[in-house]
N, C-alpha and C positions, 0 to 999 in steps of 0.2 A: 365357529361363529366368527365373523369378521369384526375386529375391534373398531370402534368409532373413530372418526377423525379427531385428532388432537390427543388421543390417549397416549400415555407413556408406556413403553413396552420393554420387554426383555429385562424386567426388574430394575428399570431406570427410574430415578426420582428427580424432581426439580432441583433438589439439593445437589445431586450429582452433576446436573447440567450447569447450574448457576454458580455453585460454590466449589465444585470439584477442581476445575482448572486453577482457580486462585489458590486453594489450599495445597494443591500438588506442586505448583511452580511459583509460589509467592516470592521466593528468594530471587529467581531470575527476573520476574516481573518488576520487583523493587529495584534491583540492580540496573535493569534496563532503563527504567524511568529516571534514575539518578544520572545515568550515563548521558541520556539525551539532553537533560537540562545542563549537565556539565559542558557538553559540546556547545550548546546554545550560548551560555554565558561566557564560557571560556573563549570561544572564537570572537565574541563581541569585544571583550576587554583586551584580548591579545591584539586584535586589529586596531583598537583605539590607541594602543601604545606604539604600534609598529607602522601604521599606514596613514599618511596624511590625507590621501584621497578618501579613505574611509571616514576619517574624522570630519571631513567637509560635507559628507552626506547628511540629509535630514535624518533625524532620529528614527523615524518610522522606516526609512530605507536601510538604516544600519541594522535594525532588528530583523528586517526581512532578509538581509544578507546572512545573519547568524542562523535564521530559520533554514535557509538553503544549506548552510553548512551541516546542519543536523540531517537534512534529507540526503546529502552526499554520504555522510557517515552511515546512515541507514542502508544506502545502496551497497556500501562495502560490507557491512555486517550481514546483510541478507544474501550476499553472493553464494555462501555455502548452500542455501536453499535451492538456488538455481541448479547447482551441481547435483544435489540430492534428488531433484525431480526426475532426472534421467533414469534413476535406479528405483524409484518408488514403485512403478508398475510391476517390475520383476519381483520385488519384495512382498508387496501387498496383494497383488492380483486384483480380484474384484471385491475384496473385503473393504467395505466403507468404514469399519469401526476398529480396525486393527491399529494399534499405536505404532507409528514409524519412529522407533527410538532415536535414530540419529537426527531426526527433525524436531524432536521435542524442545530443545533449548532454542534453536532458531525461531520456532513458532512463538514461544513465549516472548522472545525479544521483539518480534513484529507486533504482538499484541500491546506490549508496553509502548512501542513507537506510536501506534495509532491512538493510544490513550493520550500520550503527549500531544499528538496532532490535534485531538479534540480540544484540549485545554488551550492550545495556542490559537486555534481557529476562532474560538469564541472570545478569548481575551483580546485578540487583535482585530476583531470585527471584520474577518474575511468574508468573502461573498458566500451566498447560500450554496453555491456549487461545491465549494471546498468544505463547508460545514457538513453538507449531505455526504460527501465522500468520506470525511473523517468518521462520522457517526456510523455509517454503513460498514466501513472497513474495521472499526474497532469492535462493534457488536458482532459482526460476521466472523472475524478471526477468533474472537473469544469463544463463540459458540462452537466453532470448528475445533477448538482445543479440547473438546469433550473426551476423547478424540473422535474426529469424524472427517472422512474424505482426505486423508493424508496422501492418497495417491495423486490427487489433483492440486491441493492447496499450495505445495511448494512452487508451482509454476507462477502463481499470483504473488506470493510473498517473496519470491526470489527473482524470477525473470522480470516481472513488472517493475520492482523497485530498483533493480540494477540498471535498467534502461533509463529510468528517471534521473539518475545522477548526472547525466551529461548536460541536460538543459540547465540544471542548477549550477553546475560548474561554469557554463557559458554566461549565465546571468550574473554570477558573482564576479567574473572577470570584467564584464561590461560595466558593472556598478563602480568599480575602482579604476577604470581606465586601463585594464590589462591588455595583453597582446591580442589583437583582433583576429589574427590567424588562428590561434588556439580556440578562441570563442567560436569562430565560424565552423571550424572542424567539429567541435563539440556539438553545435547545433545541428550540423548535417548528420552526425552519428545518431543523435537523439531522434531526428525526424525519421530516419530509416528504421531504427529499433522500435520506435513508437508504433509505426505501421505494422511491422512484422510481428512484434511480440504482443503489443496490447490490442491492436485492432484485429489483425488477422489471426494470430495464434490464440489470443484471448477469446475470440468468438468461438473458435473450434473447441477449446478446452471447456468453456462455459456450457456449450451445448452438450458436450459429453458428460460433464458433471451433472447438469440438470436432468439429463436422461437417466443417469444412475440414481439420483435422489428421488425423482418422481417414481421410478420403478420400485425403489425400496418402500416408498410411501404406499404405492398401489398394492404391493404384495404384503404390506403390514410387517415389514422387517426394519423400518426406520425407527430410531430410538424415540422420536417425537415428531408427529406431523406438524405441530405448531412450529418447532424449530426448523424443520425442513422447509415449510412454507416461507418463514421469515428469511432464511438464508437464500432461498431462490429469488425472492423479491429483491433483496439487498444486492446480490451479485449482479442481477440484471440492471439495477439502478447504477451500480458502479460501471458496468459496461456502457450504459447510456452516456455517462459522463466521459468515458473514453472517446466515444464517437463525437461528442460535442467538442472536446478538446482537440480532436484530430482536425476539426475545422480551423482551430486557431493555428495548429501546426502548418496546415496548408497555406494559411494567410502569411505565416512567417516565411515559408518557402517562396511564395510569390513576391514578398518584400525583398528577399535576398536576391531574387532574379530581376528586380526592378519592375515587377508587373503591377504592384499595388502600393498604397501608401503604408508607412510604418505602423505597426501595432504590436505591443508587447506579447510575447508568447508565454503562456502558462504563468501569467502574473498573478500573485496572490494579493488580492486587494478587495475592498468592499465595493459593491456596485450600487 
């Protein structure tokens, strides 16, 4: 008999899905959250003491600078995930539910980062695009910590976040009047990586993962059809945001080439 849609299978309970990752990795999640806030406030007050241009910025822009510092730190912390992704397929094969032990801590850290991101997005009144991205990223990565899909997830939590660091470095340099050559090079690297990793590679990996998850749901081997459906919707919402942001990247490229009027790239602000 085929189990109905939304049934929990393979002796899985909602407690396992919703509380399991927290109980298993709470030390890493707590340490990660403390670290992100330490970087946020530490970079803010360090720059207040050391940088005149930073002190002359409006308070909202100073906090935006510190938020970018956290994003850069996250890119560095997540770099091992990008490395691990290359070996995940050889280790896990087609098993969607096997724990990829080397990836366990990096995944818990990215979950804590997106929880920090949610708090900052709503506290700072950022635009709905960034709020949607933060919510989908946090809930999605938390559900994937079940564990689920560790063959695919390190691509998004590693390669995606590492590519993002370059635009934040460039905007931080621009904000304090730093060397424009470094800023321009960082923006150029970001534009190339954004297209290759997020738009092109991201589409390929999302299609492959969606196919694997839909197949598991169809053959009744998924741990939960509800979680599977939610994760599929969220990952495609995040990809939709990548396509929308790529439009901003293209506008930035046109601006650099003198084709269009200036417009901030990837700016975190309310609309």
